[in-house]
N, C-alpha and C positions, 0 to 999 in steps of 0.2 A: 353828842358832845356835851359835856357837863356845863350847865348853866345856860344852854341855848334856849332862846325864847320860842315857844310854840304858840302860834296864833290860835285863839279860841274859835272853834267851828260855830257857825251861826245856828241858832235854834229856831224852831217853828213858833211864830208868835200868834198866828191866827188861821183859822179854817173858815171858809165861806162857801155856801152852796146856793146855786142859782137854777132857775128854770129859764127857758128861752121863749120870749114872745116873738115867734118867728113869723115871717111873712108867708103868704100862701105859696105852697109848693117847696118851701125850704125845710127839709125834714130834720135838719140838725143831726143829733145822734141817733134818732129813731128812724131807721130806713123805711119804715112803713107809714110814717106821718106825712103822707103826700096828698096831692090833689086826687080827686075821685077818678079822673081819667088817666091815671098812671098805670103803666104795665104791671108794677109790683103789687098794685091793689086788685089786680085781676081784670083790668079793662082790656078788651080785645080777646084775650084767652083766659079762661078761668084758671085758678091755681088751687090745687088740692091742699087741704089743711085740716086740722083736727075738728073743725066745725062744719066740714062739707056735708055731713049727714043731716044737717038741719036746713031745710029749704029756705027758711026766712033769712039765713045767714050765709047762704052758699054763693050769692052773686059777687059780693066784694068782701075783702078781708077786713076793711075798716068797719063794716056793718056790725061785726061782733066785738070790736074794740081792740084790735091788735095794736092800735096807736094810743090807747087810753092814757098812758102815763106820760109819754113825751120825754123830752131831753132833760138830763141833769148834768150840770157842770159844777165841779168842785175845784176850788183853788186854795192852795196853802201858801202862806207868806212867811218868809224868814225875817229875822230882826235886821238883816242887812239889806232888805228891800227886794230881794228876789221873790218871784212868784211862780209856782208850779201849777199846772192845770191838768185835770183829768175829766173825761166825759163818759157818760153811759146813758141808759134810759132809767127812768125812775121818777122824773118830774117832781111835783111838790111833796109826795110821800117820801121820796128819797132825800129831799132837802131836809125834812124833819129828822130823819135818822142821822144824817150827817151832822147837822148842827146841834141837835138835842142829845145825841148819844155818843157818836164816834169822836166828836171834837175833843173830848176829855183825854183820849188816848194819843192825841196828835199834838195839840197845843202845848208848847213847852218842851217838846222832844227834840233830840238831835235827829235831823233828817236821815242820817246814816243808819239809824236803828230801824230799818225797814222790816226786818223779821220780827222784832219785838212789837212794833205797832200793829203789824198784820195779825200776829197771834192774839194780841189783846182784843182787837176788834172782832175777830172770829169767835173767840171764846165768850166775849160779852154778849154776842147776839145768838148764841146757840139755842136759847129758849124760844126764839121766834125766827131764827134764820136758817143757816146751813145751805139753802138754795134760794134761787129767785131774787127778789128785791133786795134783801139785806146784803147778799153777795155782790150784787150790782153796785150798790153804794160803796161797799168796801173796795171794789175794783176802782171806782173813780177816785177815791181817796188815795189808794195805793199808787195809781198812775200819776196823780198830782205830786206825790212825794218823790217819785223817781224823776219827774220832770224838774222839780225844784233842785234835787240833788245834782242833776246834770248841769243846771244853770249855775249853781254855786261852784261846781268844779270846772265849769267851762268845757264840758265834754258831752258828746252825744250819749244817749242812753245805751246804745249798742256797745259803746266803748266801756261803760260801767259794767256791762254784762260779760265782758271778756274780749270784746273786739270783733272784727269782721271774720266770718268764715267764707264770705263770697263778696265779690266786687259789685255785683248788681243782682237783682232778684227777679226771676221770671214770674209772670203774672198770667192767670187765666181770668176770664170774665163770666160772672153770673149775669144773665141777660135774657131779654125776650127776642133778641136778634143775633143769633150766633153767626149769621153771615157777616154782619157788621163787625162783630168781635174779631173774626178772621181778617177782615179788611184792615182793622186797627192794629193788627200785629200780635194780638194775644196768642198765647201758646195753646189755648183750648177754650172751651166754653161749657157752661152749665145752664140748662134750661129748666123751668119749673114744670113739674108733673101736673097736667090739667085736671085729671079726674081721679076720684077716690073709690073705695070699695062700694059705697052706697049706690053707685051707678052701674054696678054689676058688670056682666060680660060686655055690654055695649060700651061702657066707660073704658074697660080694658082695651077693647079694640080701638077706640078713639086715641088712647094714649100711645098705642103702637103706631098708628098712622101719623100722629103728631110728630113722634120721634123720627119716623121714616122720612117724612117730608123734610125735616131739617138735616138729616143725614144726607139725603140726595142733594140738598142745596149746598152744604159746605164740603162735600166730598168725603171719601173714605179715610183720608189721612189726617183729618183734623179731629183731635180728641173732643168728644162730646159726652157730657155727663147729665144725670137727672137728679134734681132736688125734689124730695117728696114731703118735706116739712111736717113730719110727725103724723102723716095722714093715713098710712096704710096699716094692714094687718100682716101677720106672718105668711099665711097662704097667698095673699094677693101679691106681696113683695116677691115671693118665689116665682109665681107665674109671670109677673111683669119682667123680672130680671132675665128669666129664661127666654121670654119672647123678644127682648131687646138685645140679647147677647149677639145674635147673628148680624145685627145692625151696628155693631161696634160700640156698644155702651161702655164707656171708660169706667165710671163708677155710679153707683146708686146710693143716694145720700139721705140720711135721717128719715128712714121709712117708717119707723115706729116711735111711739112716745118714749121719752128719754129714760124713764124708770123701768121699761120693759126689758130688763137685762136678759131674762130667760128667752124672750122672743128674739133678741139679737143673736143669741147662741143657736137657736133653732134655725134661723135664716142661714147662719154660717154653715151648719151641718147640711142643710138642704141644698146649698149651692157649693158644696165642697167640690173642687176641681174646676169650677167656673172661672173664666177669665175676667168676669166683672168684679171690680174692687168694691168692697163694702166700707162705707164711711159714716161717721156720725160724731156728735159732741158739741154742736152749736149751742144746745140748751142744757148741757151738762155743767155742773158747778163743783168747784173745789177738787182737790186731788183724790178725795175719797170716792167720788163718783167715777172719775177717770180710772181709778185703780181697778174697778170692776170690769170696765171695758178692756183694759190692757191685760190684766191677768188671765182673762178668759180667751183672749186673742180672737174675739168675735168680729173684729173689724180690722181692716188693713191700714186705715188712716183715721186719726182723730182730728177734730176740727173745733177746738175751743175758741170762744170769742173772748178776747183779752179784756174787753170792757165789761164782761159778765162773770167769768169764772172765778175772779178774785184778783185781777190785775196782773202786773208783771211779776210780783213776788210769787204768786201761786202758779202762774204760767210757767216759770222757769223750773219749778218742781215737777210739773206735769211733763214738760219736755224731757227732763232727765229720766223720769219713769219710762216714758215711751222709748227713749234711746236704749234702755236696758232690754226692751222687748223687740227691738228692731222694727218699731212701728213709726211711720212718718207722721209729722204734725204739720197740717196745713190749716191755719186758723181761719175761722169765719170772719169775714169783713175786717173790721176794726182798724183798717188803714194804717196810719203811722205807728200805732201801738204794736200791731202784728209785724210791720216791716222791721222795726228795731229788734224785736225778739228774733225774727227769722235771720237777720244779718248775723246774729251772735251765735246761732246754733246750727250745726251741720245737718241735723235730721229734720230741718224745716226748709224743704227745697223749693217751695212754690207758694206764691201769694194769691189771694182772691181779691179781685176788684168787682164789686157789685155796681153795675151801671145803673145809676139812679136818675138819668135823664128820663123824662116821661115816656118817650118812645124808644129809649135805649139807643139813640142815634148820635149822641155826643158824649165826650168824656167830661164828667163833672166831679167835683169833690164828694167823697163819701159822706163827710160830715156837713155837707151843705155850706151854710155861711158862718159856721162856728169859728173857723180859722180863715185868716186872710191869705195864707200861703201854703195850704196843704199840698204836698207833692202828688203828682198824678202820673200814672203809667204812660210811657211813650214807647211805641213799637214793641210792646210786650214785656217791658222791663220797668222796674222801679230803681232809680238811682237816688239814694238819700243824700241830702246835703250835709256837710260837716258842721252842724250847728249844735249849740248846747241843748241839753234836754232832748225833747222830741222834735225840736227844730221848727215849731209852728207858733203862730201869733194869734192869740184869742181876739176875736172881734167882740167888743163890749157893747155894741149898739142896742141890743135887744135883751139884755139880761135883767132878770127880776129875782130879788132875794126875799123869799116869802117869810123866812124866820130870821129876821135881822137882829141877832143878839147885840146887846150894847157892848161897846169897847171894854167896859169894866168887867164883863163876863169873861171875855177872852184873856184879859190881863190876869184876872184872878186864877183861871185855870192854868195859864202859863206859869205863874208864880208857884202854884202847887207842884207842877211837874218838875220845875227847875230845882226846887228846894226839897225834893224827896229825901227822906232820911236814908243814909247809908248804914247797913247793918254793922254793928260794932264788932261782931265776932262772926267769922265764917263758920258755916255748919255743913256737914255732909248733905248734899242735895237729894239723896235717896237712901 
């Protein structure tokens, strides 16, 4: 209607990055930053990992520094007072990247421009990024922007992504106690592989007996999978999968280092015709890595971590790519961030809940004490509340901002972004 007033959309005025000074046993965003006697650190039963071949680091996962970086929290604030929050691992190094580098692409921007900000952050970090820490930081910033956008629009993120494809989300549990997972109502369980190739045939035998014990405990009808955490080789994976198939192994997960794409293809060929599903992707980053897994069809399920691969913006691209290949997406952990994505897309049928209680015997928040109201699975399902953004409240008790830029720095960058010159004449873009 001519002359109708359109209210100006809020812009992002500040980005802030924090570490968490957590109390003992509260892992925050790093599910491995736990007490020494925690099951996920290898207490009670060892857990095979890429360092298992080195005796001095084989006893516990924390001994080689799996928790070295710790939690990173990013918040973005709009000029109308709304605040969006995103979390990942990355600790103080991640704070530096967020505050000293990525802030320039966010402060002063319209929060609706998620594609623009993501592309600029990714391109600006190509020389030192593409995978690992820089992508984790981009993930936290991107998630914070989506959270902010939902709060400004007063809608859940799943609604921004296209709405619900399901009323509630079934959940399986990664745990040291699949018997308790069954009792809690989870639709299945995944247990860690205890022994790696360095322990030879004896280790392989122990792995089979370990799995057999739990299969007998939970019964034949309860789905049971095995997480191998980048610890195995191609020949070992093939032997183990064949040995466990008669015991009803549902899927075997992340058995090779993530960059061994040829190895994943070799395992697929060796297990052609097997009923064991092949899965990976927890430590894959960006659509470019997932493209290699999807185009070769070397796995049946991909498992991106939304707080690592590039956030919601990149995750929805990966989900679309997987849909075109009829490959399912069952994200690794990431709690609320996975749940909102999975609500919105039909090829995301199942969620993972990593049981982070020390003995895997109670249901606790995945993100520890970061949020005061993180939704938890009940009787094998997640029901998301209809709240703006990701629907959770940040607990600010233990936050530390190591690179506290002055307010004038943020204002200066905000002003630069708002006052960008508009080209005077349009040109052909190619």
